[in-house]
C-alpha positions as CSV (number, residue, x, y, z in Angstrom):
1,M,3.7,9.4,21.4
2,A,0.2,9.3,20.2
3,N,-2.3,10.7,22.7
4,R,-5.1,8.5,23.9
5,D,-7.8,10.4,22.2
6,Q,-6.0,10.4,18.8
7,M,-5.5,6.6,19.2
8,E,-9.2,5.9,20.1
9,S,-10.4,8.2,17.3
10,C,-8.2,6.5,14.7
11,M,-9.2,3.0,15.9
12,E,-12.9,3.9,15.8
13,K,-12.7,5.4,12.4
14,A,-10.8,2.4,11.1
15,E,-13.4,0.1,12.4
16,S,-16.2,2.1,10.9
17,V,-14.5,2.2,7.5
18,I,-13.8,-1.6,7.6
19,E,-17.5,-2.2,8.4
20,Q,-18.7,0.1,5.6
21,V,-16.4,-1.4,3.0
22,Q,-17.1,-4.9,4.2
23,K,-20.7,-4.3,3.3
24,V,-19.9,-3.0,-0.1
25,Y,-17.6,-6.0,-0.7
26,D,-20.3,-8.5,0.5
27,D,-22.9,-6.7,-1.8
28,A,-20.6,-6.9,-4.7
29,R,-20.2,-10.7,-4.2
30,R,-23.9,-11.2,-4.5
31,V,-26.0,-11.6,-7.6
32,Q,-26.9,-7.9,-7.7
33,P,-23.7,-6.0,-6.8
34,G,-23.6,-2.3,-6.2
35,T,-22.3,0.2,-8.7
36,E,-18.7,0.3,-9.9
37,E,-18.4,3.8,-8.4
38,E,-19.5,2.6,-5.0
39,Y,-16.9,-0.2,-5.1
40,T,-14.2,2.3,-6.2
41,N,-15.1,4.7,-3.5
42,A,-14.9,1.9,-0.9
43,Q,-11.4,1.1,-2.1
44,M,-10.4,4.7,-1.8
45,M,-11.7,4.8,1.8
46,L,-9.6,1.8,2.7
47,E,-6.5,3.5,1.1
48,E,-7.1,6.8,3.0
49,M,-7.6,5.0,6.3
50,S,-4.4,3.0,5.7
51,G,-2.6,6.3,5.3
52,E,-4.1,7.7,8.5
53,L,-3.1,4.6,10.4
54,D,0.4,5.0,9.1
55,D,0.5,8.5,10.4
56,V,-0.6,7.5,13.9
57,L,1.7,4.5,13.9
58,R,4.7,6.8,13.7
59,A,3.8,8.4,17.0
60,A,2.5,5.4,18.7
61,T,3.8,3.6,21.7
62,P,4.7,-0.1,21.3
63,E,1.4,-1.2,22.8
64,Q,-0.5,1.2,20.6
65,R,1.4,-0.1,17.6
66,E,0.3,-3.6,18.2
67,A,-3.4,-2.6,18.0
68,L,-2.8,-0.4,15.0
69,N,-1.0,-3.0,13.2
70,R,-3.9,-5.5,13.7
71,K,-6.2,-2.9,12.3
72,Q,-3.9,-2.2,9.4
73,Q,-3.8,-5.9,8.7
74,Q,-7.6,-6.0,8.6
75,I,-7.6,-3.2,6.0
76,R,-4.9,-4.8,3.9
77,Q,-6.8,-8.1,3.9
78,L,-10.1,-6.4,2.8
79,Q,-8.1,-4.4,0.1
80,N,-6.7,-7.7,-1.2
81,N,-10.1,-9.3,-1.2
82,M,-11.5,-6.5,-3.2
83,I,-8.8,-6.6,-5.7
84,L,-9.0,-10.3,-6.3
85,K,-12.9,-10.0,-6.5
86,R,-12.7,-7.6,-9.5
């Protein structure tokens, strides 16, 4: 079972990563996108966060899994959007 602090920390980190990457993605869609390196780093951040969520999911309770799965879905959607953009 994932402890409460571990769960909260993972969820907060996931939300932070999503917000950062969403900004990079939004900037890339505009007329003056950021650098290719910045875009690639953002994609790597999403991949790393997805792996961390997978680790926590293995030890999570059913209630925790539901919240983690929603966050995982947000990350996958953003990954898909970034792939389709480039």
